[in-house]
N, C-alpha and C positions, 0 to 999 in steps of 0.2 A: 504494500500500499505506500509505503514511504518512498518507494523507488521513483514514482513518477512526480516529485515535486519540483525536482530542477537542480541546479547547481547550487544554490546557496545552502551551504552547510549549517548555518545558524538556523534557518527555518526547519531544514531537517532534523536537527538535534533537538528544536523545540516541541516538534511533532512527536519524535520519539518519546522524549520526555512526557508528554501528555499521554500519549498511549500507555506507557509503564504506570504512571499514575492512575489512571482509569483502570488499569488491569489490577492493581494493587487495592483501589477501593472496591471493585467487582469482588474479589477474593474476600475483603474484610465484610461485605454484606453477606456473601454466602456463607461464611463461618458465623455471622451472627444470626442468620435466619436458619441454619441447621441448629444452633444452640436453642434458639426459641422453639422450634418445632419439638427437640428433646425435652424442653422444660414442661411444655404443653401436653407432652406424651402422644402427638400426633405420628410419631414414627412407631407405635407400638405394634406388635404383631399379633398373631392369635392369642399368646399368653398374656396379653395385657388384662390389668385389672379393670372390671367392669363394675362401676358404682352406681348408687342410685340417680335417679334422675335430678333430685334436690341437690346432692353432692356435685354432680356434673355441672349443673348450672351455677351453683355459687362458686365453683372453682374456675369457671369461664368468667363469670362477673368480676372476681378478684384479679385475674389476669388482665381483663380490659382495664380495671381501674388502675393497676400497676403500670400498664403501660401509658395511659394518660398522664399519670403522675410523675413517670420518668420524662415525659415530654414537657411538662412544666418547667422542670429543672434545667432543660437544654440551653434556653438563652444564657442563664448565669454561667453554666458550664463553658460555653463558647466564649463569653467574654474573659473567664478566668484562663482560657487556653487548653481546657482539658478536651476540646474538640476543635481540631484543625482544619477538618475538611467540611465543607458546606454542604456537599453533597450527602456525607452521611448523616447530617442533622436534617435536610431535607427527607431523606428516605425515613428515617426514624418519625417524622411528624406525619408524613404519609401513612406509615404502617400503623400509627395510634388512631389516625383519622378513620382508616379502613376499619380495623377493629371495633371503633365505637359505633360506626355506621351499620356494621354486622351484628352487634349487640342489640341496636336499636331495632333492626329487623326481626330479629329473634323476638324480641319483646313486643313488637306488633303482631307477629303470628301467633304468639302464645294468647295475647288479647283477643284477637279474632277466634281463635279456637275457644276460648273461654265464652265469648259472646255467642257463638255457634251452639255450644252445648247448653246454655240457659235459654236458647231459644226453642230446644227440642221439647215436645211435649212426650209425657209419659203415660 
Protein backbone atom coordinates (compact mmCIF):
# COMPACT_ATOMS: atom_id res chain seq x y z
CA UNK A 1 0.00 0.00 0.00
CA UNK A 2 2.84 2.37 0.86
CA UNK A 3 4.78 1.59 -2.35
CA UNK A 4 2.55 3.79 -4.55
CA UNK A 5 3.15 6.97 -2.53
CA UNK A 6 6.05 8.35 -4.49
CA UNK A 7 9.58 9.44 -3.81
CA UNK A 8 9.02 11.47 -0.66
CA UNK A 9 10.60 9.46 2.13
CA UNK A 10 9.05 11.73 4.77
CA UNK A 11 5.51 11.02 3.52
CA UNK A 12 6.30 7.32 3.29
CA UNK A 13 7.67 7.25 6.85
CA UNK A 14 4.65 9.16 8.15
CA UNK A 15 2.20 6.75 6.54
CA UNK A 16 4.12 3.73 7.78
CA UNK A 17 4.12 5.19 11.31
CA UNK A 18 0.38 5.85 11.08
CA UNK A 19 -0.23 2.29 9.91
CA UNK A 20 1.84 0.90 12.79
CA UNK A 21 -0.08 3.07 15.24
CA UNK A 22 -3.43 1.90 13.82
CA UNK A 23 -2.28 -1.71 14.01
CA UNK A 24 -1.22 -1.32 17.65
CA UNK A 25 -4.53 0.36 18.50
CA UNK A 26 -6.47 -2.43 16.81
CA UNK A 27 -4.53 -5.05 18.78
CA UNK A 28 -5.25 -3.19 22.05
CA UNK A 29 -8.93 -2.96 21.20
CA UNK A 30 -9.06 -6.67 20.27
CA UNK A 31 -7.41 -7.54 23.58
CA UNK A 32 -9.87 -5.34 25.50
CA UNK A 33 -12.86 -6.82 23.69
CA UNK A 34 -11.65 -10.37 24.37
CA UNK A 35 -11.15 -9.47 28.04
CA UNK A 36 -14.66 -7.96 28.26
CA UNK A 37 -16.20 -11.05 26.63
CA UNK A 38 -14.34 -13.28 29.08
CA UNK A 39 -15.50 -11.13 32.00
CA UNK A 40 -19.10 -11.26 30.79
CA UNK A 41 -18.88 -15.01 30.30
CA UNK A 42 -19.85 -14.74 26.64
CA UNK A 43 -17.18 -17.15 25.47
CA UNK A 44 -18.39 -19.94 27.73
CA UNK A 45 -19.10 -23.28 26.13
CA UNK A 46 -21.50 -26.11 27.04
CA UNK A 47 -20.02 -26.39 30.53
CA UNK A 48 -21.07 -22.84 31.39
CA UNK A 49 -22.97 -22.18 34.57
CA UNK A 50 -26.58 -21.35 33.95
CA UNK A 51 -28.09 -19.09 36.55
CA UNK A 52 -31.64 -18.03 37.07
CA UNK A 53 -33.20 -15.30 34.98
CA UNK A 54 -33.07 -12.70 37.74
CA UNK A 55 -29.39 -13.47 38.46
CA UNK A 56 -28.48 -13.11 34.79
CA UNK A 57 -30.50 -9.93 34.46
CA UNK A 58 -29.00 -8.31 37.54
CA UNK A 59 -25.49 -9.34 36.47
CA UNK A 60 -26.06 -7.77 33.05
CA UNK A 61 -27.33 -4.56 34.65
CA UNK A 62 -24.29 -4.41 36.92
CA UNK A 63 -22.00 -4.76 33.88
CA UNK A 64 -23.81 -2.02 31.96
CA UNK A 65 -23.66 0.23 35.03
CA UNK A 66 -19.94 -0.44 35.43
CA UNK A 67 -19.37 0.32 31.74
CA UNK A 68 -21.22 3.64 31.98
CA UNK A 69 -19.40 4.54 35.21
CA UNK A 70 -16.02 3.83 33.58
CA UNK A 71 -16.92 6.24 30.77
CA UNK A 72 -17.72 8.94 33.33
CA UNK A 73 -14.10 8.78 34.50
CA UNK A 74 -12.53 8.88 31.02
CA UNK A 75 -12.29 12.68 30.59
CA UNK A 76 -10.38 12.99 33.86
CA UNK A 77 -8.13 10.07 32.85
CA UNK A 78 -7.38 11.73 29.52
CA UNK A 79 -6.51 15.03 31.17
CA UNK A 80 -4.29 13.20 33.66
CA UNK A 81 -2.48 11.49 30.78
CA UNK A 82 -3.60 7.95 31.59
CA UNK A 83 -5.22 7.67 28.14
CA UNK A 84 -3.03 8.79 25.27
CA UNK A 85 -5.01 7.52 22.30
CA UNK A 86 -8.14 9.47 21.40
CA UNK A 87 -9.43 6.54 19.33
CA UNK A 88 -9.34 4.30 22.40
CA UNK A 89 -11.41 6.88 24.29
CA UNK A 90 -13.94 7.08 21.46
CA UNK A 91 -14.24 3.28 21.27
CA UNK A 92 -14.88 2.98 25.01
CA UNK A 93 -17.52 5.71 24.89
CA UNK A 94 -19.25 4.08 21.92
CA UNK A 95 -19.12 0.67 23.59
CA UNK A 96 -20.78 2.07 26.72
CA UNK A 97 -23.41 3.80 24.59
CA UNK A 98 -24.24 0.60 22.72
CA UNK A 99 -24.39 -1.38 25.98
CA UNK A 100 -26.78 1.17 27.46
CA UNK A 101 -29.00 1.20 24.35
CA UNK A 102 -29.10 -2.59 24.37
CA UNK A 103 -30.10 -2.61 28.04
CA UNK A 104 -32.87 -0.12 27.28
CA UNK A 105 -34.17 -2.30 24.45
CA UNK A 106 -34.20 -5.33 26.74
CA UNK A 107 -36.10 -3.27 29.33
CA UNK A 108 -38.61 -2.18 26.69
CA UNK A 109 -39.15 -5.78 25.56
CA UNK A 110 -39.69 -6.90 29.16
CA UNK A 111 -42.24 -4.14 29.71
CA UNK A 112 -44.03 -5.05 26.48
CA UNK A 113 -44.12 -8.71 27.51
CA UNK A 114 -45.51 -7.76 30.94
CA UNK A 115 -48.22 -5.61 29.37
CA UNK A 116 -49.13 -8.36 26.94
CA UNK A 117 -49.38 -10.84 29.80
CA UNK A 118 -51.59 -8.48 31.76
CA UNK A 119 -53.94 -8.13 28.77
CA UNK A 120 -54.51 -11.88 28.59
CA UNK A 121 -57.81 -13.12 29.88
CA UNK A 122 -57.91 -16.25 31.99
